[in-house]
C-alpha positions in Angstrom: 27.9 39.2 11.1 24.7 37.2 10.9 22.6 40.4 11.3 24.4 42.0 8.3 23.8 38.9 6.2 20.2 38.6 7.2 19.5 42.3 6.4 21.1 42.0 3.0 19.1 38.9 2.1 15.9 40.4 3.3 16.4 43.5 1.1 17.9 41.7 -1.9 16.1 42.2 -5.2 16.1 38.5 -5.7 14.2 36.6 -3.0 15.7 33.5 -1.6 19.3 34.5 -2.5 22.0 32.7 -0.5 25.2 34.6 0.1 28.4 33.0 1.2 31.4 34.8 2.7 35.0 34.0 3.4 36.7 36.1 6.1 40.4 36.7 6.6 40.3 38.3 10.0 43.9 39.0 11.1 45.1 40.9 8.1 48.8 41.1 7.7 49.5 44.5 6.2 52.5 43.2 4.4 50.4 40.9 2.2 49.1 42.0 -1.2 45.4 42.6 -1.8 45.4 39.6 -4.1 46.8 37.3 -1.4 44.2 38.6 1.2 41.5 38.0 -1.4 42.8 34.5 -2.0 42.7 33.7 1.7 39.1 35.0 2.1 38.1 33.1 -1.1 39.6 29.9 0.2 37.6 30.3 3.4 34.4 30.9 1.3 34.9 27.7 -0.6 34.6 25.7 2.6 30.9 26.8 3.0 29.8 26.8 -0.6 27.9 23.5 -0.3 27.1 23.9 3.4 23.5 25.1 3.8 23.9 25.5 7.5 26.6 28.1 7.4 27.0 31.3 5.4 30.5 32.3 6.2 33.9 30.8 7.3 37.1 32.2 8.6 40.5 31.6 7.0 42.6 29.5 9.4 46.1 28.1 9.6 44.5 24.7 9.0 43.2 25.9 5.6 46.7 27.1 4.8 48.2 23.7 5.6 45.5 21.9 3.5 46.3 24.3 0.6 50.0 23.6 0.8 49.4 19.8 1.0 47.1 19.9 -2.0 49.5 22.0 -4.0 52.3 19.5 -3.1 50.2 16.5 -4.3 49.3 18.4 -7.5 52.9 19.2 -8.2 54.0 15.6 -7.6 51.3 14.3 -9.9 52.2 16.8 -12.6 55.9 15.9 -12.3 55.0 12.2 -12.5 53.0 12.8 -15.7 55.9 14.8 -17.3 58.4 12.1 -16.4 56.0 9.3 -17.6 56.2 7.7 -14.3 53.7 5.0 -13.4 50.9 6.2 -11.2 49.3 3.9 -8.7 
């Protein structure tokens, strides 16, 4: 993978370009293309500000974090709708 990235960067029309990848390795053929893209995109987000790494793999840990964050967001939204006090 590093060889592919290095070759692309060396031949890029813009010098110094930094490319970040997210990889969903164990593709479930029952998933939609949109879901597979979301998984790879989620992995890529983890290395966007990391200058030591160019790619990351989608993992179950990322899935758990996403579910947790979605739950917190939903709870917060519900609390705002119900005019509950937020602490």
